[in-house]
C-alpha positions in Angstrom: 0.3 -0.2 0.1 1.0 3.1 -0.7 2.4 5.2 2.5 0.8 8.4 1.3 -2.2 7.6 1.5 -6.1 9.8 0.1 -8.7 10.8 3.1 -10.7 9.5 1.8 -9.7 6.0 1.5 -7.8 5.8 5.4 -11.8 6.7 6.4 -13.1 3.9 5.1 -9.8 2.1 6.1 -10.2 3.4 9.1 -14.1 2.4 9.3 -13.6 -1.2 8.5 -10.7 -1.7 11.4 -13.4 -0.1 13.8 -16.0 -3.6 12.4 -13.7 -6.1 13.5 -13.8 -6.0 17.0 -16.0 -7.8 19.4 -19.1 -6.5 20.5 -19.2 -5.5 24.8 -19.1 -8.3 27.5 -22.0 -7.0 28.7 -24.3 -8.3 25.5 -23.3 -11.5 26.4 -25.8 -11.1 29.9 -28.2 -9.6 28.3 -28.6 -11.8 26.3 -28.0 -15.3 27.7 -28.4 -14.4 31.3 -25.8 -14.1 33.5 -25.2 -18.1 33.7 -23.6 -18.7 30.4 -20.4 -18.1 29.0 -20.2 -17.0 25.4 -17.6 -15.5 23.1 -18.2 -11.3 22.9 -17.1 -12.3 19.1 -20.7 -14.0 18.6 -22.0 -11.1 18.3 -20.0 -9.2 16.0 -21.6 -8.7 12.2 -18.8 -8.3 10.3 -15.2 -9.6 11.5 -12.8 -8.9 8.9 -9.5 -10.1 9.0 -6.2 -7.7 6.8 -5.0 -11.5 5.8 -7.6 -14.1 5.8 -10.4 -11.5 4.0 -10.0 -7.7 1.5 -12.5 -4.7 1.3 -12.1 -3.0 -1.5 -10.9 0.3 0.1 
């Protein structure tokens, strides 16, 4: 990738980077109750990795 990126491309990449985070931990307790232990990544709809899947930014 180029060293100097246009602002629009940088903003698109920043948005995609925010979508890869896990859901907040309290969503597990809200959905399943306090006794069930589920990984918060299950509630994140967009899971993207820089090597696995590409974005056309």
